[in-house]
C-alpha positions in Angstrom: 0.0 0.0 0.0 1.2 3.5 -0.8 -0.4 6.3 1.2 -0.1 9.7 -0.3 -2.2 11.6 2.2 -3.8 10.7 5.6 -6.7 12.8 6.8 -8.5 12.8 10.2 -12.3 12.2 10.2 -13.8 14.0 13.1 -17.2 12.8 14.2 -19.7 15.7 14.7 -23.4 15.8 15.3 -24.0 18.6 12.9 -21.5 19.9 10.3 -23.2 23.3 10.0 -23.0 23.9 13.7 -19.3 22.8 13.8 -18.3 24.7 10.7 -17.5 28.1 12.2 -15.1 26.7 14.8 -13.0 24.9 12.2 -13.2 27.6 9.5 -13.0 30.6 11.8 -11.0 29.7 14.9 -8.7 27.1 13.4 -8.4 29.1 10.1 -9.4 26.2 7.8 -11.3 28.7 5.6 -11.6 26.8 2.4 -14.5 24.3 2.1 -13.3 21.8 -0.4 -16.7 20.0 -0.4 -19.8 19.4 1.7 -21.9 16.3 1.0 -24.2 17.0 4.0 -22.8 14.0 5.9 -19.1 14.8 5.3 -17.3 18.0 4.6 -13.6 18.9 4.2 -12.0 22.2 5.4 -8.5 23.3 4.5 -6.2 26.2 5.4 -5.5 28.2 2.3 -2.1 29.2 3.8 -0.8 25.9 5.0 -2.9 23.2 3.5 -3.7 21.7 6.9 -7.1 20.1 6.7 -9.8 18.0 8.5 -12.9 16.2 7.5 -16.1 16.5 9.6 -18.4 13.4 9.4 -21.8 12.9 10.9 -22.4 9.3 9.7 -20.9 7.5 6.7 -23.5 7.5 3.9 -22.8 4.0 2.6 -20.8 2.1 5.2 -22.2 0.6 8.4 -19.1 1.7 10.1 -17.4 5.2 10.4 -13.7 5.7 9.7 -11.3 7.4 12.0 -9.0 8.4 9.2 -9.1 8.5 5.4 -6.0 7.2 3.6 -5.6 8.4 0.0 -3.7 6.1 -2.3 -3.1 6.1 -6.1 -3.9 2.4 -6.4 -6.9 1.4 -4.3 -7.2 -1.9 -6.1 -3.7 -3.0 -5.0 -4.4 -1.8 -1.5 -7.6 -3.8 -1.3 -5.9 -6.9 -2.6 -3.1 -6.4 0.0 -5.6 -5.9 2.9 -7.3 -9.1 1.9 -4.1 -11.1 1.5 -3.1 -10.0 5.0 -6.4 -11.2 6.4 -7.7 -7.8 7.6 -11.4 -7.4 8.1 -13.0 -5.5 5.2 -16.0 -3.7 6.7 -17.1 -2.0 3.5 -16.2 -3.6 0.1 -14.3 -1.9 -2.7 -16.9 0.4 -4.2 -17.2 3.2 -6.6 -19.3 5.7 -4.7 -21.8 8.0 -6.3 -19.7 11.1 -5.2 -16.9 9.9 -7.4 -14.4 8.0 -5.3 -13.3 4.4 -5.3 -12.8 3.1 -1.7 -13.1 0.4 0.9 -13.0 0.4 4.7 -10.8 -1.9 6.6 -10.5 -2.6 10.4 -7.0 -2.2 11.7 -5.9 -4.7 14.3 -6.4 -2.1 17.0 -10.1 -1.8 16.1 -9.9 1.5 14.2 -11.7 1.7 10.9 -9.7 3.1 8.0 -11.2 4.5 4.8 -8.8 3.7 1.9 -9.7 5.9 -1.0 -8.7 7.0 -4.5 -10.2 10.0 -6.2 -10.9 9.9 -9.9 -8.8 12.4 -11.8 
């Protein structure tokens, strides 16, 4: 597996209610996207970012982090060969990513994702 970016997924009850803290106080002023259940905010100066998540739209489990990789198919095959529990199968989601969710041995759920170019 080749990770090119790892992003925290913070669980929030309401993205709209949480937005001003992350965009104002923390300075993550750029909203990269907001799907209603997940939104990403980034600092225009530093590139620091975070995703706020209310509840994953298609997976029964929520991920603690999202790991971006250029080859999600290879990562999926490797996770399977190592015997890790796949909690959401390799899927092309309607919002344009290809991803799967895997349980780490410590119990954390990891969203492994590749964006279409």
